[in-house]
C-alpha positions as CSV (number, residue, x, y, z in Angstrom):
1,M,29.5,38.8,-75.4
2,A,28.3,35.6,-73.8
3,H,31.6,33.8,-74.7
4,F,33.6,36.7,-73.2
5,K,31.6,36.5,-70.0
6,R,32.2,32.8,-69.7
7,F,35.9,33.4,-70.3
8,I,36.1,36.0,-67.6
9,Q,34.2,33.7,-65.2
10,T,36.6,30.9,-65.9
11,V,39.7,33.1,-65.4
12,Y,38.2,34.5,-62.1
13,S,37.4,31.0,-60.9
14,L,40.9,29.8,-61.6
15,Y,42.2,32.8,-59.7
16,G,40.0,31.8,-56.8
17,F,41.3,28.2,-56.8
18,I,44.9,29.4,-56.8
19,I,44.2,31.7,-53.9
20,F,42.5,28.8,-52.0
21,I,45.4,26.4,-52.6
22,L,48.1,29.0,-51.7
23,L,46.4,29.7,-48.4
24,L,46.0,26.0,-47.8
25,F,49.7,25.5,-47.9
26,L,50.2,28.7,-45.8
27,V,48.0,27.4,-43.0
28,F,49.0,23.7,-43.2
29,P,52.1,23.9,-40.9
30,F,50.1,25.8,-38.2
31,V,47.3,23.2,-38.4
32,F,49.9,20.4,-38.1
33,I,51.4,22.0,-35.0
34,A,47.9,22.6,-33.4
35,S,46.9,19.0,-34.0
36,F,49.3,18.0,-31.2
37,F,47.4,19.9,-28.6
38,G,44.5,17.5,-28.3
39,K,41.0,17.3,-29.7
40,V,39.5,20.1,-27.6
41,R,42.3,22.7,-27.3
42,G,44.0,21.8,-30.5
43,G,40.6,21.6,-32.3
44,N,39.7,25.1,-31.2
45,M,43.1,26.3,-32.4
46,I,42.6,24.7,-35.8
47,Y,39.2,26.4,-36.1
48,H,40.9,29.8,-35.4
49,I,43.4,29.0,-38.1
50,C,40.6,27.9,-40.5
51,T,38.7,31.1,-39.8
52,F,41.8,33.1,-40.9
53,W,42.0,30.9,-44.0
54,A,38.3,31.4,-44.8
55,V,38.3,35.1,-44.2
56,S,41.4,35.6,-46.2
57,A,40.2,33.5,-49.1
58,T,36.7,35.1,-49.3
59,T,38.1,38.6,-49.0
60,L,40.5,38.0,-51.9
61,W,37.6,36.5,-53.8
62,G,35.7,39.8,-53.3
63,M,33.0,38.2,-51.0
64,V,31.6,40.2,-48.0
65,H,29.8,38.1,-45.3
66,K,27.2,39.5,-43.0
67,N,25.2,37.9,-40.2
68,Y,21.6,38.9,-39.4
69,Y,19.8,38.0,-36.3
70,E,16.0,37.7,-36.2
71,T,16.3,37.1,-32.5
72,P,19.3,37.6,-30.2
73,H,21.9,34.9,-30.2
74,D,23.9,33.9,-27.0
75,P,27.2,32.4,-28.0
76,S,28.1,31.4,-24.4
77,H,26.3,28.1,-24.5
78,P,26.5,25.3,-27.1
79,V,23.8,24.8,-29.7
80,V,23.2,22.5,-32.7
81,F,23.4,24.8,-35.7
82,V,21.2,23.4,-38.4
83,V,22.0,24.9,-41.8
84,N,21.0,24.6,-45.4
85,H,23.5,23.2,-47.9
86,I,23.6,24.3,-51.6
87,S,27.2,25.3,-52.6
88,Y,30.8,24.2,-52.7
89,V,31.6,27.4,-50.8
90,D,29.3,26.6,-47.9
91,I,31.9,25.4,-45.4
92,P,34.2,28.4,-45.4
93,L,31.2,30.7,-45.0
94,W,29.9,28.5,-42.2
95,V,33.2,28.9,-40.4
96,I,33.0,32.7,-40.8
97,A,29.4,32.9,-39.8
98,F,30.0,31.0,-36.6
99,S,33.4,32.4,-35.7
100,K,32.2,34.0,-32.5
101,Q,32.1,30.6,-30.7
102,H,33.8,27.3,-30.8
103,I,32.3,24.9,-33.4
104,R,32.8,21.6,-35.0
105,V,31.3,20.8,-38.5
106,L,29.9,17.4,-39.3
107,G,31.4,16.4,-42.6
108,K,31.6,13.6,-45.2
109,A,34.4,11.1,-44.6
110,E,35.2,11.0,-48.4
111,M,36.6,14.6,-48.2
112,A,39.4,13.4,-46.0
113,K,41.0,11.5,-48.9
114,I,42.0,14.7,-50.7
115,P,45.8,15.3,-50.3
116,V,46.9,18.0,-47.9
117,F,43.3,19.4,-47.6
118,G,42.2,16.0,-46.2
119,F,44.6,16.3,-43.3
120,I,43.1,19.6,-42.2
121,Y,39.6,18.4,-42.9
122,R,40.2,15.3,-40.6
123,K,41.5,17.5,-37.8
124,A,38.8,20.2,-38.1
125,A,35.6,18.2,-38.9
126,I,33.8,15.3,-37.3
127,L,33.7,12.8,-40.1
128,V,30.7,10.6,-40.8
129,E,30.4,7.5,-43.1
130,R,26.7,7.3,-43.8
131,S,26.9,3.8,-45.3
132,N,28.7,2.4,-42.2
133,S,26.6,1.9,-39.0
134,E,29.7,1.6,-36.8
135,G,31.1,4.8,-38.3
136,R,27.9,6.6,-37.8
137,A,27.8,5.5,-34.1
138,K,31.3,6.7,-33.6
139,S,30.5,10.1,-35.1
140,V,27.4,10.5,-32.9
141,A,29.6,9.7,-29.8
142,E,32.1,12.4,-30.9
143,L,29.4,14.9,-31.4
144,R,28.1,14.3,-27.9
145,D,31.6,14.7,-26.4
146,V,32.0,18.0,-28.3
147,L,28.7,19.4,-26.9
148,K,29.8,18.4,-23.4
149,N,32.9,20.6,-23.9
150,N,30.8,23.7,-24.5
151,I,31.5,23.5,-28.3
152,S,28.6,23.9,-30.8
153,I,28.2,21.6,-33.7
154,V,27.2,22.5,-37.3
155,I,25.0,20.0,-39.2
156,A,23.4,20.2,-42.7
157,P,20.4,17.8,-42.2
158,E,19.8,17.7,-45.9
159,G,22.9,15.5,-46.1
160,T,24.1,16.8,-49.4
161,F,23.5,19.6,-51.9
162,N,19.9,20.7,-52.5
163,L,19.8,20.3,-56.3
164,S,16.2,21.5,-56.7
165,D,14.5,24.9,-56.9
166,M,12.7,24.2,-53.6
167,P,14.0,25.9,-50.5
168,L,15.2,22.6,-48.8
169,K,15.6,18.9,-49.3
170,N,14.1,16.5,-46.8
171,F,16.0,16.3,-43.5
172,Y,17.7,13.3,-42.0
173,D,17.0,12.6,-38.3
174,G,20.5,12.8,-37.0
175,A,20.8,16.4,-35.9
176,F,17.5,16.2,-34.0
177,K,18.3,13.0,-32.2
178,I,21.6,14.4,-31.0
179,A,19.9,17.6,-29.9
180,I,17.3,15.7,-27.9
181,E,19.7,13.2,-26.4
182,S,22.1,15.9,-25.3
183,Q,19.3,18.3,-24.4
184,T,21.0,21.0,-26.5
185,P,18.9,23.7,-28.2
186,I,18.8,23.9,-32.0
187,K,19.7,27.2,-33.8
188,P,18.5,27.2,-37.4
189,V,20.6,29.4,-39.7
190,I,19.9,30.0,-43.4
191,F,22.5,31.0,-45.9
192,L,21.0,33.0,-48.7
193,D,23.7,33.7,-51.2
194,T,26.2,30.8,-51.4
195,H,24.3,29.4,-54.4
196,D,25.2,32.7,-56.3
197,R,28.8,32.8,-55.0
198,L,29.7,29.3,-56.2
199,N,27.0,27.2,-57.9
200,Y,26.9,23.5,-57.4
201,K,26.4,23.0,-61.1
202,S,29.9,24.2,-62.0
203,V,33.2,24.7,-60.1
204,F,33.9,27.5,-62.6
205,S,31.0,29.7,-61.3
206,L,32.8,31.5,-58.5
207,S,31.7,35.1,-58.2
208,P,32.3,38.1,-55.8
209,G,29.5,39.6,-53.8
210,L,27.5,39.5,-50.6
211,S,27.0,36.4,-48.4
212,R,24.2,36.6,-45.9
213,A,23.5,34.3,-42.9
214,V,20.2,34.7,-41.0
215,Y,20.0,33.4,-37.5
216,L,16.5,32.2,-36.8
217,K,14.8,31.7,-33.4
218,E,16.4,29.1,-31.2
219,V,14.3,26.0,-30.7
220,S,14.3,24.5,-27.2
221,V,14.4,20.7,-26.8
222,T,14.0,20.7,-23.0
223,G,12.0,17.7,-21.9
224,L,11.7,16.2,-25.4
225,T,12.4,12.5,-26.0
226,L,13.3,10.5,-29.1
227,D,9.6,10.0,-29.6
228,D,9.5,13.7,-30.5
229,V,12.2,13.6,-33.3
230,A,9.7,13.7,-36.2
231,R,7.8,16.7,-34.7
232,L,11.0,18.6,-33.9
233,K,12.4,17.9,-37.4
234,K,9.2,19.2,-38.9
235,E,9.2,22.3,-36.7
236,V,12.7,23.3,-37.7
237,Y,12.2,22.4,-41.4
238,D,9.0,24.5,-41.5
239,N,10.8,27.5,-39.8
240,M,13.7,27.4,-42.3
241,E,11.5,26.9,-45.3
242,E,9.2,29.8,-44.3
243,A,12.3,32.0,-43.8
244,L,13.7,31.0,-47.2
245,Y,10.5,31.8,-49.0
246,R,10.4,35.1,-47.1
247,Y,14.0,36.2,-48.0
248,K,13.6,34.9,-51.6
249,P,17.2,33.7,-52.4
250,S,17.8,33.3,-56.1
251,W,17.4,29.5,-56.4
252,V,13.9,29.4,-54.7
253,K,11.1,29.7,-57.2
């Protein structure tokens, strides 16, 4: 029985990859055209296209996404979305969860090297090379420009997958410095089910089911300075950790 389950899981995962790739080639021409409309207008168009891609893919995978709001969320002003990161399927579900407002995701520059997908990734995300100080400075400048254009940004301050059974990894400072310097509030959002939908341990672990995002209370940065980065980071970390313990996703022991 265990071998049969693994076989079904592998077949289903291959089906999921095929769907993802077919949709990739379907949306590519539209992304290419939108890329000529500039970083702001064209970028917003690309995110609408990527939302279609993400919704279509997850629907065909049998995933149902729902947002939950512990406090009301106002999409009319930009925020720094701070999210947890634990799965290969995080990014499409981030795109769906934040589809009611314009966003840009901060992503790893290495992903842009993937053929075809890399072109869309370069146009949709703000890329960061963590090992390159000049590259990091350029990314920060782009993030500030995005916020000035009333566009929210999405950052996973853990930097990479949380491979432990703890709720979160340690946070980097970047998201909190940007929020303070731009005086943009932070909106923590926790994703509860992406680990179960596609586990980081295997790309052949795709599974249908529910995906939940919980919007936590917005954190104001009004009047804070860079001297407050550590305190702000701890406040957001503690809020997200407490919520993850409270909602009890499967990977948290």
